[in-house]
C-alpha positions in Angstrom: -9.3 -13.7 2.9 -6.4 -11.4 3.7 -3.4 -12.3 5.8 -2.6 -10.6 9.1 0.8 -9.1 8.4 1.8 -9.0 12.1 1.8 -12.8 12.5 3.6 -13.7 9.3 7.4 -14.1 8.9 8.8 -11.1 7.1 9.9 -13.1 4.0 6.5 -14.7 3.5 4.7 -11.5 4.3 6.7 -9.7 1.6 6.0 -12.2 -1.2 2.4 -12.8 -0.2 1.5 -9.1 0.2 3.3 -7.7 -2.9 1.9 -10.4 -5.1 -1.7 -9.4 -4.1 -1.2 -5.8 -5.2 -1.7 -4.6 -8.7 1.2 -2.6 -10.3 -0.8 0.6 -9.8 -1.5 -0.2 -6.2 2.2 -0.8 -5.7 3.0 2.6 -7.2 0.5 4.4 -5.0 1.8 2.7 -1.9 5.4 3.5 -2.8 4.5 7.2 -3.2 2.5 7.3 0.1 5.3 5.5 2.0 7.8 8.1 0.6 5.7 10.9 2.2 3.8 12.1 -0.8 0.3 13.5 -0.2 -2.8 12.2 -2.0 -2.6 15.3 -4.2 1.1 14.9 -5.0 0.6 11.2 -5.7 -2.3 11.9 -8.0 -0.3 14.5 -10.0 2.7 12.1 -10.3 0.6 9.2 -11.5 -1.8 11.4 -13.6 -4.9 10.1 -11.8 -7.5 11.8 -9.6 -7.2 12.2 -5.9 -10.3 10.1 -5.5 -8.5 7.3 -7.4 -5.6 7.5 -5.0 -8.0 7.2 -2.1 -9.7 4.2 -3.8 -6.4 2.5 -4.3 -5.4 3.1 -0.7 -8.7 1.6 0.5 -8.0 -1.5 -1.7 -4.4 -1.7 -0.4 -5.5 -1.4 3.2 -8.0 -4.2 2.6 -5.5 -6.5 0.9 -2.8 -5.9 3.4 -5.3 -6.0 6.3 -4.1 -2.8 7.9 -6.5 -0.3 9.6 -4.7 3.0 9.2 -2.4 5.1 7.0 0.3 4.7 9.7 0.0 0.9 9.6 0.0 1.1 5.8 3.3 3.0 5.7 4.8 0.5 8.2 3.7 -2.4 6.0 5.3 -0.6 2.9 8.6 -0.2 4.8 8.5 -3.9 5.8 7.8 -4.8 2.2 10.8 -2.7 1.0 8.7 -0.2 -1.0 
């Protein structure tokens, strides 16, 4: 079960959410939060664009966020 980020205290949210992400998911999230496109992220990490999209789907599920905008907000809150 995923945690609803909006109802958790920031400190708990940070520890809980980041620990649920794999190192690669954390990398992908950091690039997306920094404004990189899927294509740019895939080139930086030497993976396919479809892999980036798959990672983003997994991250959205784990962080329980519905959109890319929410995902970026969560990344900022997590300090990525």
